[in-house]
N, C-alpha and C positions, 0 to 999 in steps of 0.2 A: 069915082075919084077917091072917096074915103077908103074904099077897099084897097086901093094901091098903097095908101099910107099905112094901113094895118099890116099888109104883107111886108112892106119895107120895115116897119117897126118890129115885126116878128123876126125877120131875117137879121136885123141889127142886134136884137136881143140874143138870138142864137149865136151869132158871130162873137159878141162880147162875152157871153157866158163861156164859150170855148176858150178864149184867151185868159179869162179869169180862172177857169179850172186848171189850165196849164200852169199858171203862176202859183196857185195854191199847191198843186202837186209838186212843183219845183221846190217850194219852201219846205214842204213836209219831207221831201227827200234829203234836203240839206240838213234838216233838223235830225233825221235818223242817222245820217252820216256823222254829225257832230256828237250825238249821244254814243254811237259805237266807238268813236275815237276816245271819248272821255272815259268810257268803261274800260277800254284797253289800257289807258294810262293809269287808271286807278288799280287795275289788276297788276300791272307791271310794278307800280310803286309798292303795293302790299307784298309782292313776292320779294322785291329788293329789300324792303324793311325787315322781313322775316329772315332773309339771308344775312343781313348785317347783324341782327340780334344773335343768330347762331354763331357767327364769327366772333363777336365780342364776348360772348359767354363761354366760349371754349378756350379762350386765352390766345387765340391766333392773332388778335389785334396787338397784344403785348409782344408777342414774338416778332411780328413785323416791325414794330417800333424799335425793339432792341437790335434787330439785324440791320435796320436802316441807320441807326446811330453808330453801330459798331463797325460796319463794313462800307461806309461811304468813302468816296475818294477824297483824300486830304488835299486841301488847297495849298 
């Protein structure tokens, strides 16, 4: 009789460890995906910032402002 309980307990342990393992793997996958997206955003922002610096240091920002003020449609 005790043998049946040990077999049932072992089966339950295997069954539960399977679902716990699936849950842990799912959490790790979500974490990797979030880290990848964060790295892409950081890379995008650094490229965007470098582009803005180049534009502002070459005087293109001033030219844009002058053209916008000079050639806008009068109300």
